[in-house]
Structures are given as C-alpha cells and as structure tokens.
N, C-alpha and C positions, 0 to 999 in steps of 0.2 A: 523489391519495392523498398524504397528508403523509409526509415521510420518517420521522418519529417521532412518536408519539401525544402525548407530554407536552412540549412546546417550554418553554424556559425563559421567563419573563416579562420584561417591560421590554426588548424587542428594540429597541436604539436604532441598530444598525447593519445593514447588508444581510447581513452574514456573521456566522455563530455560529462561534466557535472553542472546540474542545474537544480534549484537556483544558485546563484552565486551570493556570497556574502552571508551576513547573520540573518537567521530567521527568528522571529518571535516566538517564543514558546507558549504553549497552550497549557491549560489547567488540565491535569490527567484525570480529574473526577469525571465520571461519565455514567449516565443511565444504563449504558451497556455493561459497565463494570458491576453494578449491583445485581443486574439479571444474571451475569456470568457467575458471580459468587454464589447466588441462590441454586443455580443449576448444578454447580460442582459440589454443593452441599448435599442436594437431593439425588443426584445421579452419579454415574462413573464418568471416566474420561472418554469413553465412546459417546456418551449422551452429550457431553460438551463438545466434541468434534462436530458431531451431527447437527446440533442446534446452532453452533457458531456458523457453520457453513450454510444452512438453511436461513439464518438471519441475515447473512450477507447477501443471499440472493433475494430475499424480501426487501432488504434495505435498498438494493439497487433498483429493483422493480418500482419502489416507491417514489425513487428519485430519477427514474429512467429519463424522463423528458430533459431534465437539467443535464444530466450526465451524458447523454447522447448529443445534445447540442454542444456541450463542452468539447466532445471528441470531435465534432464536425468542424468547429472554428477554431480549434487550437492545434490541430495536426500538422500545421506548417511552421510552428514555433516552440522550441523547447520551453524557453522561459515562460512565455504566456501560458502554456499548458500547465506548469508547475505551479504558477501563481494561482490559477484558477482551482486546480485540484487541491492546493494547500488551503485556499480559503474555504473550500468546501469541507475538507477535513477538520479545519478549526472551528467552523460553525457548528459541527456535529461532534465536537470533543473527542476526535480520534487521533490527535496528534498531528505531526507534520512529517514531510518526507523530501528527501534529496535523491535525484536519480543520476545513476552512471550508466551511460549508453555506450556500447561497443557495437556498432553496425557491422563491422567485419566479422566479428565472432557470433553475431546474432544473439547478444546476450544484453540484459538490462538488469542492474542492481538497484534495489530501492533501499535506501537507508532511512528507516522509519524511526522517528523519535517520539517519546511520550505516549506509547500505546497504553490506552487505559486497561487493555487485557493483560499486558506485562506488568502494569502496576499492581493490579490485584494480585498477582502471584509472585511479586518481587521476592527473590531470595528463597522461594518456597518449592520451586520446580526446577528441573534440569534440563527439561526438554522445551521446544517451542510451544507456546500457548496461543499465539495469535492466529488462529484458524479463520477467524472472521475476516481480518486483513488480507490473508493470503488468498481467500476465496474472492473477496472484493476486488483486489488488484488483478486477480486473473480474469475476471469478468470485464473490468475496464480495459485491460490491455488486449484482450482477444478481440473485443469490439473495435477498438482503436486501430489494431494492425489488420483486422479482417482476416486473421488466420490463426490456427491453433497454436497455444504455447503450453510450456510446462513452467510451473511455479512452485517453489519450495521456500519456507523459511529456513534459512541456513544459520542464522544467529537470532536469539531472542532477548529482548529488553529485560526479562526476568533476572538475568545475571550480567547484563552488559548495559551500556548507555543507549543502545539502540537495537532495533530489530533490523535484520538484512534479509531481504527477499531476492531470490535469484530467479529471472525469468530467462527461459531459452525459447527463442522463436523457432518453430518447426519449419 
C-alpha cells in the first residue's frame, strides 16, 4: 500500500521532502518543558521516559478527533498532511517537522526542529530525550499507515539543530 495516493510527479531522488521552502519557527517555550524539568528533578531517567510516553498517549487521546480526522483527509497529499500537522505542532508549542519519505525502502525520516524537550536539556545530555515526540509520531504513523511501525530517535536536538526520527514500516 502506498503511503499516499497522489505522489508528486518527477521523482528524481529516493526521498521526497515535505514541506518545501522555509517554515516559520515556533517559540521553544512550552508547558511540557516545565513539566519535564520538574519530573527529571524529582525522578530518574526511567521515570522521565515512562511519563513522557504516557503523556504522549494521553495527549493523542485528548486530541484524537482532530488527529484522526487529519489522518483521514490528508493521507492523499504529502504537502497538505505536513501543513496540518505542523499547524497542530505549532499551536501546541511542540516545534515543527519536515518529512523525508522513501517508499521503496519503507522508511520515513522526520526532521523535527525546536523540540521543547531538547531545549530543556540543551547541551546537558548526550542521549535522545524526546520520548514524548517519539511516542506521539509512532501513534500518528501507525494510525495513518494502518500497520505496525518501528520508530527511533536517531539524533536529538540537545546537541544538534534538530531531532531526527527514523520510522521503519513493517
């Protein structure tokens, strides 16, 4: 099954990148960031991972009607999907994303900029910290593709300009 029904024509590269052009940056301040900072002060790394993942599940459930509607009417157009998702991320002060899609290898890379979680730990941690976004993107893409996926944060904005999430479609 194709990821999207109407692919752009003239595919000259292995990866399609959407959206095209400049994206307006968001403010990295977030209520999530304050909560995460409190959790890491009171708990350990496992507490942070667990609460981040559970928070993503709750966040998805609380926004399920919109997100599932977005998935239903945007799965035929890359650009429209990314515009809607980036608007949603912006409204919730979660940053913004660009998607690199390789249907032949069944891989999607998400370049996520201005993660509030990475901003909290900027230059303080050496491992990925965006467990909330990993879980959130995982839920979205499993629902969108209607099949299991594997997702991993391969680069984190704590020491880079962006987070990179790799999705492998089973």
